[in-house]
N, C-alpha and C positions, 0 to 999 in steps of 0.2 A: 920533292920527289920521294925521299925516303919515307915520309909520313904516309903517302899514298900506297906504298908497298905494304905497310903494316895493315892498312885497311883492306887489302886484297890478298888474304891468306891463300896459300896453295891448297888445291883440292886434288883428291885422287880421282882420275878420270879413266874409266875402262877403255882399253884399246884392243885392237886385233893385230897380231904380228903379220906382216906381209913380206914381200920380197925386199929385204934390206930396209924396211921402214915399218912404221906403226900407223894404223888407221884408227880414227875415233870410232868407237862402237856406239851406234845410234839405236834408239828405241822408238816405239810408237805409243802414244797415249791412247786412252779409250776411244777418243774421237778420230784416231788415225793420223794425228799430227806427228811428224818426226821430231824427236827431242834428244838431247844429250842428258846423261846423268852424271853426277859427281858426288863425291863423298868426303866428309870431313875427317874420317879415320879409316884405317884398313879394316878394323873390326866391323864397321858399318857396311863397308863394301862386301866383305865376306858374308855377313848376315843376309844381305840383299841378293847377291849373285852367286854365292857359293865360293868355295876355295879354288884357287888355281887360275883365276882370271888375270890376264896381263893388265897393267895400269901404268899411268905416268902422272907425275905432278904437273899441274897447270894452275895458274890463277884464273879466276872467273873471267877477268878481262881478256886473257889470252885465249881461253876457250871460246868466248863469244866472238872474238876475231876470226877464229878458225871456222866456226859455225856459219858466220855471215857469208863466207864464200860458198857454202853448201846450201844456202837458202833455209837454214834451220835457225829459229829464233829462241826456242825454249830450252831451259836447263832445269832439271829437277834435282835438287840437292838433298841428299840423304833419303832417297825413297825407301819405304819400308821393305819392299821386296819386289822383284820383277819376275822371278820364275813362276810363282803361284798367283801373282797379282794380275787379274784381267785388265786392270787399268793401265798397265805399262808392260809392253812386250818388246822383245828384240825386233829391230827393223830388218 
């Protein structure tokens, strides 16, 4: 089990603060599919989304488990940018 944890490093996942909880921030691909994004470093998150976004650490396995309940299957890791990129927009 310890070895599998090393193979599933934590990712920074954008979230939205809610009433006493956090919600995953989802995006849409160019084809309109809902997807999650995750980042391997805070610098990459800031470059893609700008400064000031809430985030939390999750492993890819944990994120996929959360997305399954939402009917979302895609994860884009380290997208180049979402604000000016027409291929990935906030859902």
